[in-house]
FIKOL-47536 format. One record per atom (N, C-alpha, C): y, x negated, z. Coordinates in steps of 0.1 Angstrom, whole numbers, padded with zeros to 4 digits, always signed. Example, Ala and Ser with C-alpha at 12.3 -4.5 7.8 and 13.67 -1.06 7.14 Angstrom:
2
-0057-0132+0078-0045-0123+0078-0033-0132+0078-0022-0128+0071-0011-0137+0071+0000-0129+0079
***
This chain:
453
-0012-0007+0000-0001-0001+0000+0011-0007+0001+0021-0002-0008+0035-0012-0008+0042-0014+0006+0046-0026+0008+0057-0025+0018+0070-0019+0017+0076-0010+0024+0088+0000+0019+0099-0010+0023+0098-0022+0034+0107-0026+0041+0110-0040+0033+0100-0043+0026+0101-0060+0014+0111-0053+0003+0121-0062+0003+0130-0059-0008+0126-0065-0024+0128-0060-0035+0129-0064-0046+0138-0075-0047+0136-0090-0047+0148-0100-0044+0147-0110-0060+0159-0115-0059+0162-0127-0071+0160-0138-0063+0161-0139-0052+0160-0153-0044+0153-0153-0031+0155-0159-0019+0146-0157-0008+0134-0162-0013+0130-0173-0018+0119-0180-0020+0111-0174-0028+0116-0168-0043+0111-0159-0050+0097-0168-0056+0095-0178-0058+0083-0185-0065+0072-0184-0059+0073-0182-0044+0064-0187-0037+0050-0176-0038+0041-0181-0036+0024-0173-0040+0016-0175-0027+0007-0170-0024+0000-0171-0014-0005-0187-0008-0012-0193-0020-0012-0208-0020-0003-0215-0014+0009-0214-0022+0019-0221-0017+0025-0220+0000+0021-0208+0001+0026-0207+0014+0013-0210+0026+0000-0211+0024-0007-0217+0028-0009-0229+0031-0005-0239+0017-0003-0252+0018+0009-0257+0031+0021-0248+0027+0033-0251+0033+0029-0251+0052+0021-0238+0054+0015-0238+0070+0006-0247+0075-0003-0257+0065-0013-0264+0068-0004-0277+0069+0008-0280+0062+0015-0293+0063+0022-0289+0080+0027-0279+0082+0032-0282+0096+0025-0288+0107+0010-0289+0106+0004-0294+0117-0003-0308+0110+0004-0314+0101+0000-0327+0096+0013-0336+0095+0019-0335+0109+0033-0345+0104+0030-0358+0098+0016-0363+0099+0016-0376+0093+0018-0379+0080+0018-0367+0072+0017-0365+0056+0032-0363+0051+0044-0359+0063+0056-0356+0060+0064-0366+0054+0064-0379+0056+0069-0389+0048+0059-0398+0043+0050-0402+0050+0041-0415+0047+0034-0412+0033+0031-0424+0030+0026-0425+0017+0010-0421+0018+0010-0410+0009-0006-0407+0010-0014-0412-0003-0022-0417-0003-0031-0426-0014-0037-0415-0023-0035-0412-0037-0037-0405-0048-0039-0415-0057-0048-0409-0066-0052-0416-0082-0049-0409-0090-0039-0416-0099-0033-0409-0109-0034-0420-0123-0033-0413-0134-0030-0421-0147-0016-0428-0147-0014-0437-0150+0001-0442-0153+0004-0437-0167+0019-0438-0167+0024-0431-0181+0018-0442-0194+0022-0453-0193+0018-0461-0204+0004-0469-0204-0005-0461-0204-0018-0464-0203-0029-0458-0200-0032-0448-0208-0040-0437-0205-0055-0441-0196-0060-0452-0198-0071-0458-0190-0068-0464-0176-0056-0466-0177-0053-0475-0160-0049-0465-0152-0049-0469-0139-0047-0461-0127-0034-0468-0119-0028-0458-0110-0019-0464-0104-0023-0456-0088-0018-0463-0077-0018-0457-0066-0003-0454-0058-0002-0442-0053+0011-0439-0047+0011-0428-0038+0023-0422-0033+0024-0408-0026+0021-0397-0036+0025-0387-0030+0023-0371-0037+0036-0375-0046+0048-0380-0042+0059-0382-0050+0057-0386-0062+0049-0399-0061+0046-0409-0075+0035-0402-0084+0028-0393-0079+0018-0383-0088+0029-0371-0094+0038-0368-0086+0046-0358-0093+0054-0363-0105+0059-0374-0101+0065-0381-0110+0059-0384-0124+0046-0389-0121+0037-0390-0133+0036-0379-0140+0033-0369-0137+0028-0355-0141+0042-0350-0148+0054-0350-0144+0068-0345-0148+0069-0351-0158+0068-0365-0160+0071-0375-0173+0063-0370-0185+0050-0369-0180+0039-0366-0193+0044-0352-0195+0046-0342-0190+0053-0326-0190+0063-0328-0201+0075-0334-0199+0089-0335-0203+0081-0345-0222+0076-0355-0215+0077-0367-0226+0085-0376-0226+0087-0380-0212+0100-0389-0211+0094-0401-0204+0099-0413-0204+0092-0427-0201+0093-0428-0184+0102-0420-0180+0103-0425-0163+0108-0412-0157+0104-0411-0144+0108-0398-0139+0110-0405-0123+0118-0399-0114+0121-0404-0100+0123-0394-0091+0115-0387-0081+0117-0379-0075+0127-0380-0063+0135-0370-0058+0146-0371-0049+0145-0359-0041+0151-0357-0031+0153-0346-0022+0163-0336-0027+0168-0336-0038+0176-0326-0045+0182-0330-0057+0180-0320-0065+0189-0324-0078+0202-0330-0077+0209-0325-0065+0222-0333-0064+0219-0352-0060+0211-0351-0054+0208-0365-0049+0202-0375-0064+0195-0368-0072+0191-0372-0085+0203-0372-0094+0214-0365-0094+0225-0369-0099+0230-0380-0095+0236-0380-0081+0244-0395-0076+0234-0405-0080+0222-0406-0081+0213-0416-0084+0217-0420-0099+0217-0410-0109+0221-0413-0123+0236-0418-0126+0242-0412-0116+0258-0416-0119+0260-0429-0115+0252-0433-0102+0254-0448-0098+0245-0457-0109+0236-0454-0115+0229-0462-0124+0236-0465-0138+0245-0456-0140+0253-0455-0153+0266-0466-0152+0270-0465-0140+0281-0473-0136+0293-0472-0146+0297-0458-0146+0308-0455-0152+0324-0461-0150+0326-0464-0136+0337-0472-0132+0344-0461-0124+0353-0466-0113+0360-0457-0105+0368-0450-0116+0369-0435-0110+0380-0428-0116+0374-0424-0129+0364-0428-0135+0360-0425-0149+0360-0409-0148+0361-0401-0161+0359-0387-0162+0346-0383-0167+0339-0374-0162+0325-0366-0164+0332-0353-0168+0329-0349-0181+0330-0335-0187+0320-0327-0183+0322-0315-0176+0311-0305-0175+0316-0293-0175+0307-0284-0178+0314-0267-0180+0318-0261-0164+0328-0253-0167+0331-0243-0157+0318-0235-0157+0317-0222-0149+0308-0215-0146+0294-0220-0142+0296-0230-0131+0285-0235-0125+0287-0237-0110+0277-0242-0106+0277-0246-0089+0285-0257-0085+0289-0256-0072+0296-0266-0068+0285-0282-0067+0272-0276-0065+0263-0288-0064+0259-0295-0074+0268-0290-0089+0269-0299-0100+0281-0307-0098+0290-0303-0091+0304-0310-0094+0304-0320-0083+0300-0317-0070+0303-0324-0061+0298-0340-0060+0285-0341-0066+0280-0353-0066+0289-0366-0076+0296-0354-0084+0305-0364-0094+0318-0370-0086+0321-0362-0076+0333-0367-0070+0329-0376-0056+0316-0375-0055+0311-0381-0043+0308-0396-0048+0307-0397-0060+0305-0412-0069+0321-0415-0072+0331-0410-0067+0343-0417-0070+0347-0413-0084+0342-0404-0091+0345-0402-0106+0352-0384-0103+0358-0385-0116+0367-0371-0117+0361-0364-0126+0356-0347-0123+0350-0337-0131+0364-0333-0137+0363-0331-0152+0369-0325-0160+0362-0312-0167+0369-0299-0161+0358-0290-0165+0361-0284-0180+0353-0280-0186+0349-0274-0203+0349-0258-0201+0352-0252-0210+0351-0239-0210+0333-0236-0215+0332-0223-0211+0320-0217-0217+0320-0210-0234+0309-0212-0237+0307-0204-0251+0299-0190-0248+0298-0184-0257+0292-0172-0259+0278-0170-0250+0274-0181-0249+0258-0180-0241+0259-0186-0227+0271-0185-0222+0276-0193-0208+0272-0206-0208+0270-0215-0219+0269-0229-0219+0281-0235-0223+0283-0248-0223+0294-0254-0225+0299-0257-0241+0311-0251-0244+0316-0248-0255+0320-0262-0262+0311-0265-0274+0318-0276-0281+0330-0278-0287+0336-0267-0291+0351-0268-0294+0360-0271-0282+0357-0266-0272+0367-0268-0260+0362-0284-0252+0350-0288-0256+0347-0301-0251+0356-0310-0260+0357-0310-0274+0363-0316-0281+0380-0317-0276+0384-0307-0272+0399-0311-0267+0402-0316-0255+0389-0316-0245+0392-0320-0233+0390-0336-0230+0385-0342-0242+0379-0354-0242+0396-0365-0243+0395-0373-0230+0406-0383-0231+0402-0398-0231+0412-0409-0229+0403-0421-0229+0397-0427-0218+0402-0419-0207+0393-0421-0196+0378-0413-0194+0376-0406-0206+0361-0399-0205+0348-0408-0208+0339-0409-0198+0328-0416-0199+0317-0408-0201+0314-0396-0197+0302-0388-0196+0305-0375-0201+0293-0368-0207+0293-0354-0205+0280-0346-0198+0284-0339-0190+0272-0332-0184+0270-0318-0191+0258-0315-0193+0254-0300-0202+0246-0294-0194+0248-0283-0194+0239-0275-0184+0233-0262-0191+0222-0260-0191+0214-0251-0198+0216-0239-0192+0226-0233-0190+0226-0219-0181+0216-0209-0180+0211-0204-0171+0201-0193-0165+0189-0197-0178+0185-0211-0177+0175-0212-0188+0178-0212-0203+0190-0207-0210+0192-0208-0222+0197-0222-0227+0189-0226-0235+0195-0242-0242+0207-0241-0248+0216-0250-0243+0231-0252-0249+0228-0260-0264+0240-0259-0272+0239-0262-0286+0240-0277-0285+0227-0285-0284+0228-0299-0280+0228-0309-0293+0227-0303-0305+0227-0311-0316+0242-0314-0315+0252-0303-0317+0266-0305-0317+0270-0315-0306+0268-0310-0293+0273-0316-0282+0269-0333-0282+0257-0333-0287+0252-0347-0289+0261-0356-0297+0262-0349-0309+0274-0356-0321+0287-0361-0315+0289-0352-0308+0303-0355-0302+0303-0365-0289+0292-0364-0281+0291-0375-0277+0291-0390-0280+0283-0388-0294+0279-0403-0300+0291-0405-0306+0300-0398-0315+0310-0402-0321+0324-0408-0309+0320-0402-0298+0332-0405-0287+0324-0418-0278+0314-0422-0278+0308-0434-0272+0305-0429-0255+0301-0416-0256+0301-0410-0244+0287-0409-0240+0284-0411-0225+0270-0409-0222+0269-0394-0221+0255-0389-0225+0248-0375-0221+0240-0370-0210+0244-0364-0201+0235-0361-0190+0233-0347-0191+0218-0344-0191+0215-0328-0191+0212-0323-0176+0218-0312-0172+0216-0308-0161+0205-0297-0162+0191-0299-0159+0183-0289-0162+0180-0281-0148+0188-0280-0143+0185-0268-0130+0181-0257-0131+0186-0251-0140+0181-0238-0144+0169-0239-0157+0166-0251-0160+0158-0249-0176+0143-0258-0178+0138-0260-0164+0125-0265-0168+0116-0261-0176+0112-0265-0187+0104-0259-0196+0109-0253-0213+0123-0253-0210+0131-0246-0222+0129-0254-0230+0132-0252-0245+0129-0262-0255+0143-0257-0266+0146-0270-0271+0155-0267-0284+0151-0272-0293+0147-0266-0306+0144-0270-0317+0129-0280-0317+0121-0278-0307+0107-0282-0303+0109-0293-0294+0119-0294-0289+0119-0305-0278+0123-0301-0266+0119-0305-0257+0123-0301-0242+0134-0306-0237+0142-0297-0229+0153-0298-0224+0150-0309-0212+0162-0316-0213+0159-0329-0205+0156-0341-0212+0156-0338-0227+0151-0352-0234+0161-0358-0243+0171-0352-0244+0182-0352-0255+0191-0366-0253+0195-0365-0238+0204-0377-0236+0202-0388-0231+0209-0396-0226+0205-0409-0217+0197-0407-0203+0200-0394-0199+0194-0390-0185+0194-0375-0183+0189-0370-0177+0188-0355-0171+0184-0356-0157+0189-0345-0150+0180-0344-0137+0177-0328-0134+0166-0323-0129+0159-0311-0124+0162-0308-0111+0162-0296-0106+0163-0290-0092+0152-0283-0089+0145-0286-0080+0135-0277-0074+0136-0271-0063+0151-0263-0062+0156-0257-0051+0147-0243-0048+0151-0238-0038+0141-0225-0034+0144-0215-0044+0151-0214-0055+0153-0203-0064+0157-0207-0076+0146-0219-0081+0149-0226-0094+0134-0221-0101+0130-0228-0114+0118-0225-0119+0108-0229-0111+0107-0239-0104+0095-0242-0094+0103-0247-0083+0096-0246-0069+0106-0247-0058+0096-0255-0046+0103-0262-0042+0096-0269-0028+0108-0266-0017+0120-0259-0018+0132-0256-0010+0140-0264-0014+0137-0276-0011+0149-0288-0013+0140-0298-0028+0147-0301-0035+0140-0312-0044+0144-0316-0056+0146-0325-0061+0150-0327-0075+0142-0341-0082+0146-0340-0096+0139-0352-0102+0151-0358-0112+0150-0371-0114+0160-0380-0125+0150-0383-0134+0155-0381-0146+0141-0387-0158+0153-0396-0169+0147-0405-0176+0154-0412-0186+0141-0419-0195+0147-0423-0206+0139-0432-0218+0145-0448-0218+0154-0447-0208+0164-0459-0211+0158-0469-0201+0151-0480-0204+0148-0490-0193+0155-0496-0186+0167-0497-0189+0179-0503-0180+0182-0496-0169+0182-0482-0174+0187-0472-0163+0176-0468-0155+0163-0470-0161+0152-0464-0150+0150-0474-0141+0154-0488-0143+0151-0498-0129+0160-0496-0122+0176-0490-0125+0182-0487-0116+0183-0475-0107+0175-0466-0115+0169-0454-0106+0158-0457-0097+0152-0469-0102+0140-0469-0092+0145-0478-0080+0155-0486-0082+0163-0495-0073+0167-0486-0060+0177-0473-0067+0180-0465-0059+0174-0456-0052+0162-0452-0058+0154-0446-0049+0147-0453-0039+0143-0466-0040+0139-0472-0031+0150-0475-0017+0162-0475-0019+0170-0480-0010+0174-0467-0005+0174-0454-0012+0178-0441+0001+0171-0438+0007+0157-0443+0011+0150-0438+0020+0148-0424+0021+0140-0416+0034+0136-0405+0034+0146-0399+0044+0146-0385+0043+0153-0376+0050+0148-0375+0065+0152-0374+0077+0147-0373+0090+0136-0363+0090+0128-0361+0099+0114-0350+0103+0120-0340+0105+0134-0337+0112+0136-0323+0114+0143-0317+0101+0149-0323+0093+0152-0318+0078+0141-0316+0072+0130-0322+0073+0117-0319+0065+0109-0308+0070+0111-0307+0083+0105-0298+0090+0112-0282+0086+0123-0281+0084+0132-0268+0083+0127-0266+0066+0124-0274+0060+0117-0273+0045+0106-0267+0047+0098-0269+0053+0082-0266+0054+0084-0253+0060+0091-0252+0069+0091-0237+0075+0095-0227+0066+0105-0230+0056+0110-0220+0048+0101-0210+0042+0092-0215+0032+0082-0205+0028+0075-0198+0036+0069-0203+0049+0059-0198+0060+0070-0185+0066+0080-0189+0070+0089-0178+0078+0092-0169+0067+0099-0172+0056+0101-0161+0045+0090-0152+0042+0078-0156+0039+0070-0148+0034+0062-0139+0044+0062-0145+0056+0054-0140+0066+0062-0132+0076+0074-0135+0077+0085-0126+0087+0095-0120+0078+0104-0130+0072+0119-0124+0068+0112-0112+0061+0108-0114+0048+0110-0107+0037+0100-0093+0040+0087-0094+0048+0081-0081+0049+0086-0070+0061+0099-0077+0066+0107-0068+0075+0123-0068+0069+0122-0072+0057+0137-0076+0055+0145-0062+0057+0147-0051+0055+0154-0041+0054+0155-0034+0070+0146-0037+0079+0149-0033+0091+0153-0044+0101+0148-0057+0100+0148-0069+0108+0150-0083+0102+0143-0082+0090+0143-0097+0082+0156-0103+0082+0166-0096+0075+0178-0099+0071+0185-0104+0087+0182-0101+0095+0190-0103+0107+0182-0119+0113+0169-0120+0112+0163-0127+0113+0167-0142+0107+0168-0141+0093+0173-0150+0085+0185-0155+0088+0196-0149+0091+0211-0152+0098+0208-0161+0107+0196-0158+0119+0195-0160+0131+0188-0176+0132+0176-0178+0122+0171-0189+0120+0181-0200+0114+0186-0194+0102+0199-0206+0096+0207-0208+0108+0213-0199+0117+0223-0203+0127+0215-0211+0137+0203-0212+0139+0197-0222+0150+0193-0232+0143+0192-0234+0131+0189-0246+0122+0176-0245+0121+0168-0236+0123+0155-0234+0119+0151-0234+0106+0158-0228+0100+0159-0228+0082+0170-0234+0079+0172-0239+0065+0184-0245+0060+0188-0235+0049+0200-0237+0046+0209-0230+0036+0209-0236+0026+0208-0229+0013+0208-0235+0001+0221-0243-0002+0236-0241+0003+0246-0247+0003+0252-0250+0016+0255-0261+0019+0259-0266+0034+0275-0262+0033+0280-0257+0044+0293-0253+0044+0303-0266+0042+0296-0278+0042+0307-0292+0036+0309-0292+0024+0299-0288+0016+0297-0290+0002+0307-0279-0003+0312-0270+0005+0322-0258+0000+0338-0264+0000+0336-0277+0007+0349-0281+0008+0349-0296+0002+0339-0296-0007+0338-0310-0013+0333-0318-0006+0327-0320+0008+0322-0330+0016+0308-0331+0012+0303-0343+0018+0288-0345+0016+0280-0344+0026+0271-0335+0028+0262-0335+0041+0252-0349+0043+0250-0350+0053+0241-0365+0056+0226-0366+0052+0220-0353+0046+0207-0354+0041+0208-0356+0025+0221-0360+0018+0219-0365+0007+0229-0376+0007+0223-0389-0002+0211-0387-0013+0200-0393-0005+0188-0387-0009+0174-0393-0002+0161-0391-0013+0155-0394-0010+0142-0399-0020+0131-0385-0013+0125-0381-0023+0118-0366-0019+0105-0374-0007+0103-0363+0002+0094-0368+0011+0079-0361+0007+0071-0369+0011+0057-0365+0008+0052-0351+0009+0058-0343+0020+0054-0329+0022+0060-0322+0008+0071-0324+0008+0082-0314-0005+0073-0316-0017+0069-0332-0018+0061-0336-0032+0048-0324-0032+0042-0324-0021+0029-0318-0022+0031-0301-0027+0042-0299-0021+0047-0283-0023+0051-0283-0040+0059-0291-0044+0065-0292-0055+0052-0294-0067+0046-0303-0062+0031-0305-0071+0023-0289-0075+0021-0283-0061+0015-0269-0061+0020-0260-0071+0034-0260-0072+0044-0251-0082+0041-0255-0094+0041-0271-0095+0041-0277-0110+0030-0271-0118+0020-0271-0112+0006-0267-0118+0009-0254-0125+0017-0244-0122+0017-0230-0126+0031-0229-0134+0038-0240-0139+0051-0238-0148+0048-0229-0160+0037-0233-0165+0037-0222-0177+0032-0213-0177+0027-0208-0167+0023-0193-0164+0036-0188-0158+0043-0196-0151+0059-0191-0146+0065-0187-0156+0067-0194-0168+0076-0195-0180+0071-0183-0188+0060-0182-0191+0054-0172-0198+0055-0158-0191+0054-0157-0180+0061-0144-0174+0077-0140-0174+0083-0152-0175+0097-0149-0174+0102-0147-0186+0098-0151-0196+0098-0146-0212+0094-0132-0214+0083-0127-0203+0078-0112-0209+0087-0104-0203+0091-0107-0190+0100-0095-0185+0116-0096-0191+0121-0107-0194+0132-0109-0204+0132-0100-0218+0121-0102-0223+0117-0092-0234+0119-0077-0232+0112-0075-0218+0111-0059-0216+0126-0056-0211+0134-0065-0203+0148-0061-0199+0157-0058-0212+0153-0066-0221+0162-0068-0236+0161-0057-0241+0146-0053-0245+0142-0039-0251+0147-0026-0242+0144-0025-0230+0149-0013-0225+0168-0012-0226+0173-0022-0220+0186-0021-0216+0194-0020-0229+0190-0028-0242+0193-0024-0257+0195-0009-0260+0183-0005-0256+0181+0011-0258+0190+0020-0251+0192+0015-0239+0199+0025-0234+0216+0022-0234+0222+0015-0244+0235+0013-0250+0241+0000-0245+0235-0007-0241+0238-0021-0240+0238-0030-0255+0248-0036-0252+0251-0043-0265+0243-0059-0266+0235-0061-0279+0226-0074-0276+0234-0087-0281+0241-0091-0272+0249-0103-0274+0263-0103-0273+0269-0112-0263+0284-0111-0267+0290-0120-0277+0305-0114-0282+0309-0118-0293+0324-0125-0291+0329-0136-0297+0339-0140-0290+0351-0130-0288+0353-0118-0291+0362-0108-0290+0359-0105-0274+0347-0099-0272+0346-0097-0258+0343-0109-0248+0344-0119-0251+0344-0128-0242+0359-0130-0236+0369-0129-0243+0381-0126-0239+0387-0112-0235+0374-0104-0232+0375-0090-0225+0383-0079-0235+0386-0082-0248+0391-0073-0255+0383-0060-0261+0373-0063-0260+0362-0055-0267+0362-0043-0258+0365-0031-0266+0362-0018-0257+0350-0017-0250+0339-0020-0257+0327-0016-0250+0324-0024-0239+0332-0031-0233+0331-0038-0223+0334-0030-0207+0340-0020-0213+0342-0010-0201+0334-0003-0201+0324-0002-0206+0312+0007-0200+0297+0005-0203+0295-0007-0213+0287-0009-0218+0280-0021-0209+0267-0027-0209+0261-0038-0202+0259-0050-0214+0263-0058-0215+0265-0068-0224+0253-0079-0220+0244-0079-0233+0232-0087-0228+0234-0101-0235+0224-0113-0231+0225-0125-0236+0219-0124-0252+0223-0131-0260+0216-0136-0273+0202-0145-0270+0190-0138-0275+0182-0145-0271+0167-0142-0283+0158-0152-0281+0148-0154-0292+0153-0156-0306+0161-0171-0303+0167-0179-0314+0154-0189-0316+0162-0198-0320+0156-0209-0324+0152-0218-0312+0156-0214-0302+0157-0219-0290+0145-0214-0281+0136-0221-0272+0126-0215-0266+0132-0216-0249+0137-0202-0246+0143-0201-0236+0135-0195-0223+0138-0199-0214+0128-0199-0201+0134-0185-0191+0148-0181-0192+0152-0172-0179+0150-0173-0168+0156-0184-0162+0156-0184-0147+0159-0172-0139+0172-0163-0146+0173-0151-0145+0180-0147-0159+0175-0130-0159+0181-0125-0170+0197-0120-0168+0205-0126-0172+0221-0125-0170+0223-0114-0178+0231-0104-0174+0238-0092-0178+0257-0090-0175+0263-0085-0183+0278-0085-0180+0279-0073-0179+0289-0069-0169+0297-0055-0168+0306-0052-0159+0319-0048-0164+0332-0050-0159+0332-0044-0142+0319-0036-0140+0318-0028-0125+0308-0036-0120+0305-0050-0121+0296-0056-0118+0294-0058-0102+0305-0058-0094+0303-0060-0082+0302-0047-0076+0302-0034-0082+0301-0022-0072+0287-0020-0078+0281-0025-0088+0268-0020-0092+0259-0029-0084+0262-0042-0082+0253-0050-0068+0250-0041-0060+0264-0040-0053+0264-0035-0039+0255-0024-0038+0255-0014-0052+0249-0002-0049+0233-0005-0050+0231-0016-0056+0216-0019-0058+0213-0026-0045+0220-0033-0037+0216-0038-0025+0211-0025-0015+0218-0017-0017+0219-0005-0006+0203+0000-0010+0200+0000-0019+0187+0005-0022+0173-0003-0024+0176-0016-0017+0168-0027-0013+0165-0034-0026+0174-0034-0038+0173-0043-0048+0182-0053-0050+0177-0065-0046+0189-0076-0042+0188-0084-0054+0194-0077-0066+0200-0086-0079+0209-0095-0073+0212-0103-0083+0220-0116-0080+0236-0114-0087+0245-0123-0086+0256-0123-0089+0259-0136-0094+0254-0146-0098+0258-0160-0104+0264-0157-0119+0278-0159-0120+0287-0164-0109+0298-0158-0104+0304-0157-0093+0316-0149-0090+0327-0154-0094+0326-0169-0095+0338-0179-0096+0335-0187-0105+0347-0195-0115+0344-0207-0122+0332-0217-0117+0335-0220-0103+0328-0229-0096+0323-0221-0085+0313-0217-0082+0304-0209-0074+0300-0221-0062+0296-0214-0049+0299-0199-0043+0315-0198-0045+0317-0183-0043+0329-0176-0044+0339-0183-0033+0334-0187-0024+0342-0194-0012+0345-0210-0013+0341-0215-0024+0344-0228-0027+0359-0230-0031+0364-0241-0026+0379-0241-0026+0380-0249-0040+0390-0243-0047+0389-0250-0064+0395-0264-0062+0405-0263-0052+0414-0280-0053+0401-0292-0050+0393-0288-0041+0383-0296-0033+0375-0301-0048+0371-0293-0056+0363-0295-0069+0369-0302-0081+0383-0299-0080+0391-0302-0090+0394-0292-0101+0393-0277-0100+0390-0269-0109+0406-0265-0110+0414-0264-0121+0425-0257-0125+0422-0246-0128+0433-0238-0122+0430-0219-0130+0439-0219-0139+0430-0213-0151+0437-0211-0162+0431-0220-0173+0423-0231-0170+0417-0243-0178+0406-0238-0186+0400-0228-0182+0385-0222-0187+0388-0208-0187+0394-0201-0196+0397-0186-0198+0381-0178-0200+0373-0183-0205+0360-0176-0209+0353-0176-0197+0353-0186-0189+0344-0190-0176+0353-0179-0167+0364-0179-0167+0373-0173-0155+0370-0153-0159+0369-0154-0174+0365-0138-0177+0352-0135-0173+0342-0142-0174+0328-0139-0172+0326-0139-0154+0334-0146-0149+0334-0147-0134+0331-0131-0128+0326-0126-0120+0326-0116-0111+0323-0103-0119+0317-0108-0133+0311-0093-0140+0295-0096-0142+0290-0107-0136+0277-0110-0140+0267-0101-0131+0256-0097-0136+0246-0091-0132+0234-0101-0133+0226-0106-0123+0211-0112-0127+0201-0104-0122+0192-0102-0130+0181-0093-0129+0168-0105-0128+0159-0104-0116+0150-0111-0116+0139-0114-0126+0132-0127-0127+0122-0128-0139+0112-0135-0131+0111-0136-0117+0100-0146-0112+0089-0141-0112+0076-0152-0110+0061-0145-0108+0059-0135-0099+0068-0133-0089+0065-0121-0078+0070-0108-0082+0075-0107-0093+0082-0094-0101+0070-0088-0110+0065-0077-0105+0055-0070-0117+0061-0062-0126+0054-0055-0133+0059-0047-0141+0065-0033-0136+0060-0028-0123+0064-0017-0117+0079-0022-0113+0078-0035-0106+0092-0036-0101+0104-0038-0109+0101-0043-0123+0107-0046-0133+0114-0030-0139+0103-0024-0138+0107-0009-0142+0119-0002-0135+0115-0005-0122+0125+0002-0111+0135-0003-0112+0140-0016-0115+0152-0024-0116+0157-0015-0130+0150-0017-0142+0156-0011-0151+0161+0007-0150+0155+0012-0145+0156+0026-0139+0170+0027-0135+0171+0019-0124+0183+0018-0117+0198+0016-0127+0195+0006-0134+0204+0001-0144+0209+0012-0153+0201+0020-0160+0201+0032-0165+0208+0042-0162+0201+0045-0148+0210+0056-0141+0225+0052-0137+0228+0040-0135+0241+0037-0129+0253+0035-0142+0243+0031-0154+0251+0031-0168+0254+0046-0171+0250+0057-0166+0249+0071-0172+0242+0075-0184+0229+0067-0182+0219+0069-0195+0214+0084-0191
***
């Protein structure tokens, strides 16, 4: 019988299944495996008949590199830490500019500032990705790198962006926090630039609550990443315990009682520092929490490995749900894909219709979330939450979360009009493995009703 108190949620440990929770629970009683090197046997990247010994992090790096088809992969305790390592390895120089899109999270911006570099925000295109046209306008003599985000798992126009980088002698870094498994013209996201980083945060494509990976095909950069990883050490046991507890408490206590007790328990656990928050309050002020940067501890690598073996299943499920949402919502009066006109808010349809993403073209999209747009998004989301449908709101501001102070991340109001136009109008529908057909149908029914269908 379905639990009436458990919400349909887009976050709150969405990927975790029974085997993930049981693994986390078992790790609570094996503190010797939290940091220490666990001996595993696995094939090395450059020699199919040879073997190497290392910890679970080393095995994850090996399998991750093989999956992407890259030469080197290095695990860290977050995508932020991985980005810090990449920026350090590239040696861009104090005050150098890194161009990145607005309509992003402060977790993508802060590592740039922590590295002593200057973020320069580029506007979005119609698919919520970095606009090549605006990129050309924002390049200056101080520009040294471009960071391209594949928003919601929808690959950016890499060919054009890469050409701009090559023409201007700029490094290309791919932000693949949303896009593990996505492809552009037959190549996986994360294989086009000098380096890429991935996130294994609690609501990403795979999750070990906190975790990330830096990848590269550049031998010199790979050595610097390796050195950086070796020197930054592991986070402390208290922090590791917080992350191990997360899937256990969320799935066995918080979510099953969410509508009557669980939401209050979540706040209490976070206030008592029993559970971590996805974004520390310091990051909203541009400050760096002391648990960044570190390498990935063995316990989280084990959780990530368990999730990673299911990545193809996860992505197939996400694409199936995206097709369902697109078909049902297009038939209910939504428009299939934004246009330059309605990006500026001048399309009269935006007053009453849901704007759906452009999908199923030459790109293999993975749909971390199925993002639609409506001018009354905030009211719709509030109404949905009252019905225990915890749909998402990425992004409410050009640099999210909404209470991030723009001046601390270097964002100038008016510099990215499309990103500002999108902000606050987004509704994210869940696509993760724990959303079945009945749950998706219930979400669609709500959306159609609220749209007056």
